[in-house]
Phi, psi and omega in degrees: 000135181289157180300319181297317180293321178297314179299320180296317180297317179298315180296322181294328184272344185286134177284130179294142176256123185240117177267143180251117181236156176155180183286157178301137176067026175264000171101021181301306182290327178297318176299314180294324175299319180295319179296316184273349186060050179232183175222055178296318182302321181293341181264351182283146178301118181067013182074014184247129179296133184249353185211167173279136174238140178233132178205156179246135180235158174240077190299333180269351180066027183253007180059028176212339182258056181287151175224133174260125180253143171244112179267120181250147178293146180265347182294145184303333181292347186249033184298323180295322177297319179296318180299314179296317180299316180290334183283339183254001187273156170274324180229140175241125174267119175266109182268125179231125180286133181295333182272347181240330181073206184287126180235178184306314181284341171294313180298317178298318179296323177298319178295321177298316180299317181299326181275346185271157173268358181292152176276125180273150169227128177270127180243112177268111185262167178067032180289350179278350182285150179287155173060035174267150180243089184299320181296323177294318178299316179298317178299318179297321179296313178298316180295344178257012168105005175252115183272100187269158176301146180085351179225036175090001182241186183243358181281123179297146176227137182223143179259130182221170168227113177295334180284311185268339182092359178302128176083351182295314177301321179294322177298315180297321176297319179297319179297314180290000000 
């Protein structure tokens, strides 16, 4: 078997590693709870993730489309954990809350993404909340260096609600 064919076979069988980055309380763990059908966020001290969690899911239930997620804390005290999580991923989800937009750890996460070889996906969460301005959030993301689709760039952007599950199936399809 040729080296090229062997490399292709290895890549086809490898489960993608997806790191979750973003500001504190923007819904990273809530999105993952919706995917896993769990309530990890409800068990965290103050509802804030304090550690890195790694888990593999089979969101389609077909025993072949597995995804490994790395959930990183969003609080500023955990910047090294976010850097490590973003550095080993194939895909990085940048979670940005629709009601708050770009915040300090969002900016830090953007810098991690820029240094990483991982493919980024911007996930605008909390789209179910009233009076959110999605276009302003998108402009803020672009102004901070992530060139998203629909605004002159190639980075996919998807709107979701970790609470209601809106957009979660589409996010999983995008990852796969």
